[in-house]
Residue, then its C-alpha position, 0 to 999 in steps of 0.5 A: x646404735x651400732x654402725x657397720x663399717x664397710x670396706x671402701x669399694x673400688x670406684x668404677x673406672x670412667x670409660x673415656x669413650x662413654x664420657x665423650x659420648x655423654x658430653x657431645x655427640x650426634x643423635x641421628x644428625x643433630x647435636x645431643x648430650x650435655x652440650x646439645x641440651x645446653x645448646x637448646x637451653x641457650x637458644x630458648x633463653x636468648x629467645x632465638x627459638x619459638x615453640x608452637x604446637x610441638x614445633x621449634x622454629x627460629x624466631x626472627x632474631x634467631x634467623x638474624x643471629x645465624x645469618x651473621x654466622x653465615x647460615x642462610x638457607x633458602x627456607x629455614x627448616x623446623x625442628x622438634x624437641x628430642x629427649x636426650x637419653x643421657x641427660x633426660x632433657x630435650x635437645x634440638x632435633x629434626x631438620x633444624x637441629x641437623x642444619x644447625x649441627x652441620x653448620x657448627x661442624x662447618x664453622x669448626x666449632x665442633x669436630x667429629x672424633x675418629x670413631x662413633x658419634x661423639x664430637x669434641x668442642x674446638x677452641x673456636x667452638x669454646x668461644x662461639x658457644x660462649x657467645x651464646x651463653x653456654x657455661x665455661x665449665x661445659x666448654x672446657 
């Protein structure tokens, strides 16, 4: 069987803004992208969240963990799974997702980029997210 050789096609250039957007961004007011999906996965694997009838709530150990980080609202909001358009998996949405994202920004774990919705992980955030079990490859 003969093979047909095709000339090497040029690789499409990677748009840095699109790459940053897919890595970490806000979706409405909550964390999305690769980081948001990994964050939800970590909260679930550490059993810091409960999912009941489509509603995500912090478990008592989750409340204790976030209170250790200085977040202690009068009443904890609930959240919901939100399908991530780049990852095709859920991240943490709703009021709980927004409250935790705002707290991550206030802690200095995340910083807003000058334009758009993309976020960057800070040095402090790399250590903080690692303490929740997120992989170093994602945080680097």
